[in-house]
N, C-alpha and C positions, 0 to 999 in steps of 0.2 A: 567618551571614547576618543582616543587620539587618531590622527590621520593614518598612522601606521597600523593601528588596530583595525580601522575601517577597511583599509586596503587588504589586510590579511583575511578579514571576514568575507570580503567580496571575492577574493581569489578562491577561498574555500567553497563558497557558494557556487561559483562557476564550475569548479571541479566536480561538485556533487551533482549539479543539474546539467549533466553532460549532454543530454538530449536537446537542451535548449542552446547551450553555448558552443557545442562542437558537433553539430548535426551530421557532419560527414564522417565522423569517427566510427570505428568498428563497434564501439560500445553503444552509440546511438542507434546504429543499425540493428544491434541485438535487441534493443527495446522495441524497435519497429517490428522485428520478427516476432517478438513476444506478443505485441498488439495483434498481429495477423493471426497468430495461433489461437489466441483467446477468442478472436472473432469467429474463427472456423469451429472452435469448440462449442460455440453456442448457436450454430445455424438453425437448429430446430427449437432451441430454447435460449434466446440471447441472454447473456449475463449482464445485468444492469447494475447489480450491487456485488462487489467483490471485496472480501476481506483478505488482507495480506498479513501473514504471520510467519513465525519461525519456531523452532524448537527451543532456542535459547537466546539471550540478549546478544546484541552486537553482530548480527548476521547480515544486516543491510536492508531491513524491511523498509525503513523510511526513504532511503535512496531509491529503492525499487518502486515504491508508491509514487514518488515525485516524478521519476523519469518515465515510468509507464504511463502516468497521467498526461505528461507532456506529449509523449508519442501519440496517444489517443487524441489529444486536442489538435495536434498537427494534422490529423485526418478529419478535422472539422467536428469532432465530438465535443459536446458540452460536458466538461468534467468537473466533479466536485471531489476534492481530496479531504477526507475527514480524519482528524487526529482523535482516534478512539482510545488512545493510550492515556488514560486519565490518572496515571501514576507518574510516568516520565515522558511527557509530551515533547515533541521536537520539531514538528512541521512548521510551527511559527518561527523557530530559529532559522530553519532552512530557507524560508521565504521572506524573512525579515518583517514579520507581521506582529501586531500587538495581540495579546492573548487575554484580554480582560473579559471577553464574551466569546462563547463558542458552543461546543456540543452540550456541556452541562447546562448552559443557558437555555438551549432548545428543549432539553428534556425537562427542566424544572419549571420553565415559564410557558411551555406550550407553543413555542415558535418553530418555524420551519428551518430546515438547513439552508434553503435559498435566502431566507430573510437575514440569516446571521453569517453566511459565508462571505469571505472577503475576496475581492478581485485581486489578481496578481498582474504583473507586467507581461505575463504570457497569455496571449489570446485564448479564450475558451477555458481557462483554468481558474477555478475558484478554490479557496481553502477554508474549511471550517475547522478552526483551531479547537483545542480541547476545552478552552474556557477555564474558569477557576477549578482547582482540583478538589473533588468532593471526598468526603470520608467513606462513601459507599459506592465506588465505581462499578463493582460487580452487579449490584442491585440495579443501578441505572441502565447498564447495557442490556440487562435481562428484562427490563420493564416493557409493558405494552406500549408505552409512549415511544420507546426506541423503534419498535416495529412500525408504528404509525409514521414516525419520521422518515424511515427508510422507504416506506410505500409512497409517501408524498414526494420524496426527493426524486423518485423515478419519473414524476411528472415534470420536474424542472430541469433535470440533467439527463444526458444520455448514458453517463457512466458515473457511478459513485464508488470510490476506492477508499477503504477504511484501513488505516495504519493501526494495528492492534498490538497489545503486549504479546510476548512469547507464550506459547502453549504451556511450557513447563513451569512458568512462573506463577500464573494466576489463571482463573477460569474464564476471564473475559473473552479471550480469543475463541474458545469453544462455543460460548454463548452466541457470539457474533457469527460463527461458522454456521450455526443452526438457523440463523435469521437471514443470512445473505444467500444470494443465488450461486455464488462460487467462492472457492478458497484458493489462494495462491501461496505456496510454501516456499520461503526463502531459506537456503542452506549455504553457509559459508564453507567453501572447499577446505577439506582437511581439518575442520575444527570440531564437528559434531560426529560422534560414533554412529555407525549405521543403525545400531540397535535403538538408539534414542530417536532417530528419524522414523524408524518403523513404528515405534510406540506413539510418536506424534501423529502419524498418519492414522493409526488405529483409533486414537482418541477423537480425531476429527470425523472419521467415518462412523464412530459410535453415536455421534449426535446427528448423523445423516448430513454432514457437510459434504458438498460436492467439490472434490479436489480437481482443479483445472490443470494443474501442473506444478512443476518445481523449478525455481530459478536458482542456479548455482552461482554464488557470488565469490569475488576475490580469488579468481583462478590464478594459479602460479604459472606464468607463461614459460618460465625456464624449466619447470618440471613437466608440465602437461603438453607443451609444444604444439605439434600439428593438430592434435585432437580438438584443441580449443582455438585454433588459429582464426576462424571466422568470427568468433565472439570476442576475442582479444581480452578486453579489460574487465568486463563485469559479469555478463549473464549467459546462462545456457538454459534453454527451455526444453523440457521433456514432454512427450505427447500427452494430450488431454485425456483424462479419465472419462469413461462413459458415464452419462447421467444414471443415477439410481432409478430403477423402475418402481 
């Protein structure tokens, strides 16, 4: 990789990890607001494992996972970011980490998330990359071993965030929604029809997933103006759903 390519990658990373590199920005403040709202959503039943998904690809899930995790870590939480997209993983690219071992290793070899997660330059943030891509990702995330790994991870971390594939693409996100304590849905502004979003919510609720809220990404400031002024660049959080009885 040339010096120019390295500089371009570093710049791209800084732009993506805005909660770390520009903590005074409105975008970083939006992630801190999201952190606070998720915390209040779980006063009676704290959410320690949260899957982040979307209706379709390219809506900003990975960026949301990374920045929400950083915001939580800045409040002294021990955070593990898990790349559970074992078809098109990207967290290792975002954090510049090797991906030779990771989630698939934990599931196939009986190791814990804590043992295989990698420290980052950000205090309190660890990343469990996807590991080698398996031929049967849906079966792996649906396994009893995945459930056991999540249970064990709650002993080692205060918050486990899972970056999952989109709901409309494969069944992985729904399987994880049923196993985790909360679900965060990312929606890119102006890209996905409301009917598709409603069906996505219905699918998650059908497996008894607990939807904590929706993050609206890529807001067009020239179009949406004052309504999104506080949130500026990236996110809008809508009120948490009540836990199912």
